[in-house]
N, C-alpha and C positions, 0 to 999 in steps of 0.2 A: 385654533388651538392643536399642540399635538395630541396622539393617543396617550392617555394616562388612566389612572385605575384609585382606587381611592385606599389603598393600603399603606399604613406608615411604619417606618421602623425605629425602634427607642431611639431618643435622642437627634433625629436628623433636622437640618437646617431646611429652610426654604431655597436655600441657595443648590443644599445638595438636592431635594426633591425635582427641584427644575430641569437643574442639567442631567437628573437620573430620568426626566420624562422625557426630554430629547434625544438620548441615547436608544430608551425605548420605542421610539418612533422609530429610531435606523434600524433596531435591532429586526422590528416588527417587518420592516420592508426587507430588510435581509433575508429575513424568513419566507416573503412572500417568495422573492427572488429565488431562491433554494427552491422552492418548489415550481417555479416556472423552468429554471433550468433543469429539474429533475423530470419534468414532463418533455422537454424537448428532448431530451435523453431517451426516454422509453419510446418515443417516436422516431428513433433515426429508421432509415431505412437500413438493410443490410450493406454489412460492409462485404471485400472484396471476399472471396473465397480462399482458403490458406494454401498455400504454394504447392504445400506437401506435407504428410501424413507424419509429421515430426516424429522423432525419436529420441527420447527423453532417458538417462537413468536413473532407478531408485535403488539405493542399495536397501540390501536385504541382511540384516542382523545376523538372522539365523545361519543362513546362508554363508555369509562372509563375501560375497559377491555382488556386484550392481547387476540387477534384470533392468532390460529393456520394456519401457513402457512409452507409446504412442499417444499422442495427443486426444485421437478419436477414443481411445481407451480409458482419459480421463473423464468421461462423459456418463456416469451411472444413467440405470436405466429411470427414465420417466425425468429427467431434469437434463435441459437442453442448454441449460448456460453454463460455462466453467469463466472461474476469474482467476488470473495466473497473475503472482508479484513477481516481479524482476528483481531478485536479489542481489546486490553489489558484492562481487567478491574481488577485491583490487587487486591489478597487479602492480609490483613495484615499480613498474616504467610507465605507469599514470601520474606518478608524482603527487601522488593525495598526502594529506597527513596520516593515513594510516594504510597496511597494506593488509591484503585478508578481508576476513568478514567486515561487512562494514557497519559501524556500532550502530548507525541511524536504522540500517534496514534490521538491524538486529531488534531495537529498540522497537518496531514496528511490529513484528511478530511476535516477541515478547507479549505485547499486549492482544495482538490476536488469537493466539495459541488457545486459549481457555474458552474463546466464541467459535470455534471451529465448528463444535459438535451443534452448534444452534445454527450458524450459517451452512452448513451441508445439509441442513434438513431440506435448504430452498434450493443452492446453487452447488455445483462444484467448484473446490478450492485445492489450489496448489501454489508451494513457492518454488520458483526455479533460478539457479546457480551456476554461473559460468563455471564454478569452483567443481573439484571429482566430487562424486556422489557420497564417496566414505568420508572425507573430511568436512563436508556439508551436514553428512548424518551426526558427527562426532560434534559440529558446533552444537546442533539442535540440542542432542543430550548434555552436552555442557552445560545449555542454557535451560534445562527442563522442558522444551518442549515437547507435548504428550502427541496430540491431535493433529500436527500439521504435516499434509503431504510434501515431502521434500524431494525435488526433482535436481537434476544437472544436465545442464543443456551443452554439455562438450561435447564434439563430434557433430552438433545438429547446426542449423542456420536459422532456429527459431529466434535467437537471441540479437542477432545481427537483422532478420527478415523485420522484426517489431521492435528496433530502435533502443535495446537494451544493451547492445553492445556498438562500437563504431569502428571505423575500418583499420584503427590501430589497437585493435583488441583492449580499448577500453570500458569499463561497465559503469552501468546507470543502471537508476531506478525507474522503474514503470510499473503502472499497474493494466493490465489487458483483461479483455471480457471478449470470449468466442460466444457463439451460439451455435447450435446443431438444426438445420434443417434440413427435410428429407433425405437425409444418412451424410448431408455435407456440412462440414465446418465453417462458418465466415468468420471474419474479424468483424465485433461490432461497436466497442468503444477502446479508446486509450485515455492515457492522463496525461492528454497533449500540451496542456500549462506549461509541463518540463520543454517543450518542442516550441513553444509561443516565445516572441524575443520577451525580454525581461524586462520590467520596470524597475526605474531606481529606486531603493529601498525594502523592495518587495522580494523575498525568494519566490521559487517557482509555484510552491504550494501546491503543487500537483496530488501530493498523496496525504495531505493533511487528513481528509475525510476517513483514514484507515487509522489516524495517527494520534492518540487523545492527549498526550502531552503539551501539543501545542494550545489546543481548544480549552485545556485546564490554565496555562501558563496567561493566555490572554484575558483572562478573568481577575487576574491579578494586577496591583498597580506597577510592579516591575516589568509584568508582560513577559513576550517571549523576548530573546536574544539570539545572538550568533555564536555561542560557544558550542565547543564538540560534545558531543554525550560520551561517555566511558562504556564500558564494557561493565564493568565491575566496581562496587561502590565499597566505601570502609566500613564495616560492622559500628555503629554508631549505638548498639544497645550496651546498657549497664549490664 
């Protein structure tokens, strides 16, 4: 018999409870597998040392100019993990359904920005785009981002080296973690589900862990679908 509990909700049938208990067993196994994968992730040996101390640009609104920030400078004192999310800023030549800031990446940072003060109590965090730093900063201002460190990779090999940009200049979303050990910066983990062979009927889901909209929709009868997210929504308030 599968895992179950004794709680019942109003009006549920035996058919519903039987199906829900079967699902509960699957959810518990998924929780266990998630914990196993997390343990394997934590136990990873060091990846390769970064080939260069990459120079990013960060827009300084007070000075009205960008300033240079190297990847080694993104590590605060006493915090040796750095999480960088590569934000797509799509050129027209990429031939996608949008040009410029990615609506999906925007949705991700919309959700994370409020959590950044909590995240950065434990690790360093930044979002990097291949677009100009002034434009990226302006996009963040328009979205109301208050906490996220926004960087531009223009003039740097970072995006190419860590697979957020291909040889044709196409942009792709990727999450990457670096660690500092003995004064050196090493690659630790990237969301490589993006690089793995695709499975029929499944998106890569490589950054779903930082994108709560899908986790919530997956709990509804309609589930997720492949509709494109918009950047702006009509005001439906009366």
